[in-house]
C-alpha positions as CSV (number, residue, x, y, z in Angstrom):
1,M,-20.4,3.2,-20.7
2,K,-18.5,1.7,-24.0
3,S,-20.7,-1.3,-24.2
4,L,-23.8,0.8,-24.8
5,P,-22.8,1.5,-28.6
6,D,-22.0,-2.4,-29.3
7,T,-25.5,-3.5,-27.9
8,V,-27.8,-1.0,-29.8
9,P,-26.5,-2.3,-33.2
10,T,-26.7,-6.0,-31.9
11,E,-30.2,-5.6,-30.8
12,Q,-31.2,-3.7,-34.3
13,A,-29.5,-6.2,-36.2
14,A,-31.5,-9.1,-34.6
15,F,-34.8,-7.4,-34.8
16,T,-34.0,-7.0,-38.6
17,G,-32.7,-10.8,-38.8
18,G,-36.0,-11.6,-37.2
19,A,-38.4,-9.5,-39.6
20,S,-36.6,-10.5,-42.5
21,G,-36.5,-14.2,-41.6
22,Y,-40.3,-14.0,-40.9
23,L,-40.8,-12.2,-44.3
24,R,-38.8,-15.3,-46.1
25,K,-40.8,-17.6,-44.1
26,V,-44.3,-15.9,-45.5
27,A,-43.0,-16.2,-49.4
28,A,-41.7,-19.6,-48.8
29,I,-45.3,-20.8,-47.9
30,V,-46.6,-18.7,-50.8
31,G,-43.8,-20.1,-53.0
32,K,-45.0,-23.8,-52.4
33,D,-48.5,-22.6,-53.2
34,I,-48.1,-21.3,-56.5
35,A,-45.5,-23.8,-57.2
36,T,-48.4,-26.2,-56.7
37,E,-50.7,-24.5,-58.7
38,I,-48.4,-23.8,-61.6
39,R,-47.8,-27.9,-61.5
40,T,-51.7,-29.0,-60.7
41,K,-53.3,-25.9,-62.5
42,E,-56.4,-27.1,-60.7
43,M,-57.7,-24.1,-58.6
44,I,-57.5,-21.1,-60.9
45,S,-58.8,-22.8,-64.2
46,A,-61.7,-24.0,-61.7
47,M,-62.6,-20.5,-60.4
48,F,-62.3,-19.1,-63.7
49,V,-64.7,-21.4,-65.2
50,F,-67.0,-21.1,-62.2
51,S,-66.9,-17.0,-62.0
52,L,-67.3,-17.0,-66.2
53,L,-70.3,-19.5,-66.0
54,I,-71.8,-17.1,-63.0
55,I,-71.5,-13.8,-65.3
56,F,-72.8,-15.5,-68.5
57,I,-75.6,-17.0,-67.1
58,F,-77.0,-13.9,-65.2
59,N,-76.1,-11.4,-68.1
60,F,-78.2,-13.8,-70.6
61,A,-81.0,-14.3,-67.7
62,F,-81.3,-10.7,-66.8
63,D,-81.2,-9.6,-70.7
64,L,-84.3,-11.2,-70.7
65,R,-86.4,-10.6,-67.7
66,A,-84.5,-7.1,-66.4
67,E,-84.9,-3.6,-68.2
68,N,-82.1,-1.7,-66.6
69,M,-78.9,-4.1,-66.4
70,Q,-76.7,-1.3,-64.7
71,T,-78.5,-1.6,-61.3
72,L,-78.0,-5.8,-61.5
73,A,-74.4,-5.4,-63.0
74,P,-72.4,-4.7,-59.4
75,G,-74.5,-7.6,-58.0
76,V,-73.5,-10.5,-60.1
77,L,-69.7,-9.1,-60.4
78,W,-69.7,-9.8,-56.5
79,V,-71.8,-13.0,-56.5
80,A,-69.6,-14.4,-59.5
81,I,-66.0,-12.8,-57.3
82,A,-67.5,-14.1,-53.7
83,F,-68.2,-17.9,-55.0
84,A,-65.0,-18.5,-57.3
85,G,-63.2,-17.3,-54.1
86,M,-65.3,-19.6,-51.5
87,L,-64.0,-22.4,-54.5
88,G,-60.3,-21.6,-54.4
89,L,-60.5,-21.3,-50.4
90,S,-62.3,-24.5,-49.9
91,R,-59.0,-26.2,-51.5
92,S,-56.8,-23.8,-49.7
93,F,-56.1,-26.3,-46.9
94,I,-57.5,-29.7,-48.5
95,L,-54.5,-30.6,-50.4
96,E,-52.1,-29.9,-47.1
97,R,-54.2,-32.0,-45.2
98,D,-54.9,-34.9,-47.8
99,R,-51.4,-35.3,-48.1
100,G,-50.1,-34.5,-45.0
101,V,-48.4,-31.4,-45.4
102,L,-50.2,-29.1,-43.1
103,D,-48.9,-31.5,-40.5
104,G,-45.5,-30.7,-41.4
105,L,-46.2,-27.0,-41.5
106,L,-47.3,-27.1,-38.1
107,L,-44.1,-29.2,-36.8
108,A,-41.7,-26.5,-38.9
109,P,-39.8,-24.1,-36.7
110,V,-41.9,-21.3,-37.9
111,D,-44.5,-19.0,-36.0
112,R,-48.2,-20.1,-36.9
113,S,-49.0,-16.5,-38.1
114,A,-46.3,-17.3,-41.3
115,I,-48.5,-20.0,-42.1
116,Y,-51.6,-18.0,-42.1
117,F,-50.2,-14.9,-43.7
118,G,-48.2,-17.1,-46.2
119,K,-52.0,-18.6,-47.1
120,M,-53.7,-15.9,-47.0
121,I,-51.6,-13.9,-49.7
122,G,-51.8,-16.7,-52.0
123,N,-55.4,-17.1,-51.7
124,V,-55.4,-13.3,-52.8
125,L,-53.0,-14.0,-55.3
126,F,-54.9,-16.6,-56.8
127,I,-58.5,-14.9,-56.5
128,S,-57.0,-11.2,-58.2
129,I,-55.7,-13.7,-61.1
130,V,-59.3,-14.9,-61.7
131,E,-60.4,-11.1,-61.1
132,I,-58.0,-10.0,-63.6
133,F,-59.7,-12.3,-66.7
134,I,-63.0,-11.9,-65.5
135,L,-63.3,-7.7,-65.1
136,P,-63.3,-7.3,-69.1
137,V,-65.8,-9.8,-69.5
138,F,-67.9,-8.2,-66.9
139,V,-67.3,-4.9,-68.2
140,V,-68.2,-6.3,-72.3
141,L,-71.0,-7.8,-71.4
142,F,-72.5,-5.4,-68.9
143,N,-72.1,-2.4,-71.0
144,Q,-69.8,-0.6,-68.3
145,S,-67.4,2.3,-69.4
146,L,-63.8,1.8,-68.9
147,T,-63.1,5.1,-67.1
148,S,-64.7,3.6,-63.9
149,L,-62.5,0.8,-64.3
150,P,-59.4,1.9,-62.2
151,L,-61.7,2.7,-59.1
152,L,-63.5,-0.5,-59.6
153,I,-60.4,-2.3,-59.3
154,G,-59.4,-0.8,-56.0
155,V,-62.7,-1.9,-54.4
156,V,-62.1,-5.3,-55.8
157,I,-59.1,-5.3,-54.4
158,L,-60.2,-4.1,-50.9
159,G,-63.1,-6.8,-50.8
160,T,-60.7,-9.6,-52.1
161,I,-58.2,-8.7,-48.7
162,G,-61.6,-9.1,-46.9
163,L,-62.5,-12.4,-48.3
164,A,-59.2,-13.9,-47.9
165,G,-58.2,-13.1,-44.9
166,V,-61.2,-14.2,-43.2
167,G,-61.7,-17.1,-45.5
168,T,-58.3,-18.7,-45.0
169,L,-59.1,-18.9,-41.3
170,F,-62.4,-20.8,-42.0
171,S,-60.9,-23.2,-44.2
172,A,-58.4,-23.8,-41.8
173,M,-61.3,-24.6,-39.3
174,A,-63.3,-26.3,-41.9
175,V,-60.7,-28.9,-43.2
176,H,-60.8,-30.7,-40.0
177,T,-64.5,-31.2,-40.4
178,R,-65.7,-34.4,-42.2
179,A,-68.3,-32.2,-44.6
180,R,-65.1,-29.6,-44.8
181,E,-66.8,-28.2,-48.6
182,V,-70.2,-27.8,-46.9
183,M,-69.4,-26.2,-43.8
184,L,-66.8,-23.3,-45.3
185,P,-69.8,-21.3,-47.0
186,I,-71.5,-22.0,-43.9
187,M,-69.6,-20.3,-42.0
188,L,-68.1,-17.8,-44.0
189,F,-71.0,-16.3,-46.1
190,P,-73.0,-15.0,-42.9
191,V,-69.4,-13.2,-41.7
192,I,-69.0,-11.3,-45.1
193,V,-72.1,-9.8,-45.3
194,P,-70.9,-6.7,-44.3
195,L,-68.2,-6.9,-46.6
196,M,-70.4,-8.0,-49.6
197,L,-72.6,-5.2,-48.8
198,A,-70.0,-2.9,-48.7
199,A,-68.5,-3.5,-52.0
200,V,-71.6,-4.0,-53.5
201,R,-72.5,-0.3,-52.2
202,L,-69.3,1.1,-54.1
203,T,-69.3,-0.8,-57.0
204,V,-72.9,0.8,-57.7
205,A,-71.6,4.2,-56.8
206,I,-68.6,3.9,-59.3
207,L,-70.4,2.3,-62.4
208,D,-73.4,5.3,-61.7
209,G,-70.7,8.4,-61.1
210,T,-71.9,9.2,-57.6
211,P,-70.1,11.6,-55.7
212,F,-67.5,10.0,-53.2
213,A,-68.8,12.0,-50.2
214,D,-72.1,9.9,-50.8
215,V,-70.6,6.7,-50.1
216,S,-67.6,7.4,-48.1
217,H,-69.5,5.5,-45.1
218,W,-69.2,2.5,-47.4
219,L,-65.5,2.9,-48.2
220,A,-64.9,3.1,-44.1
221,L,-66.6,-0.2,-43.8
222,L,-64.9,-2.0,-46.1
223,V,-61.7,-1.1,-44.9
224,A,-62.6,-1.3,-40.7
225,F,-63.8,-5.0,-42.2
226,D,-60.3,-5.9,-43.8
227,V,-58.2,-4.6,-40.5
228,I,-60.4,-5.8,-38.2
229,F,-60.9,-9.4,-39.6
230,V,-57.3,-10.1,-41.0
231,T,-56.1,-8.7,-37.6
232,A,-58.5,-11.4,-35.5
233,S,-57.8,-14.2,-37.7
234,Y,-54.2,-13.4,-37.5
235,I,-54.6,-13.9,-33.6
236,L,-57.3,-16.7,-34.0
237,F,-55.2,-18.7,-36.3
238,D,-52.9,-20.6,-33.9
239,F,-55.7,-21.8,-32.1
240,V,-58.0,-23.2,-35.0
241,V,-54.7,-25.3,-36.2
242,E,-54.3,-26.7,-32.9
243,E,-57.2,-28.7,-33.1
């Protein structure tokens, strides 16, 4: 009877140590990606320039051909985010694959899910950094009100999590193919249609001042997409990287 108080703290300590160790491994992978990006500055700069060009080109084109840019602005924003995110996701595993780092990660004594979450969090950070710069440009060029910016940021964050969550899985899958730059958008775009539809609808509602009750189902769809596809990607990642 006296051994029970001794074993319970031991098991709790083991659980706590395992959880903290897992988080340290995830943080190490995120830190590696951040350090690589700080050294090369390839991914964020390319994503930023690409998204900025999309917003500028569409702005000038719609200014000439559309009478009401308000109806077109949400689509432009999410096209820029989706294509810039695609550019970053396509580079997510290419460097590791080409330099042999991916093999080292797979041989390391770490759960494969830690690799997934580390890469996913890194992709969320890189896409979010680009969004921090393009959102003010979008607001200025499309004459949007600053009062809607906080709600818009919340929708953008939810959309970015879903995009990076499923995109990380498909990026790991596409890196093993020869036409990896082409395969990723072919596989990813059909899957993220619900995410893009919900994000655009919510953005339209925010910019137009639509009551939340009228668009709550779109928010539920966006949150459900994030939860379902991030969970599915977490489960399937181990099988994908074994190829």
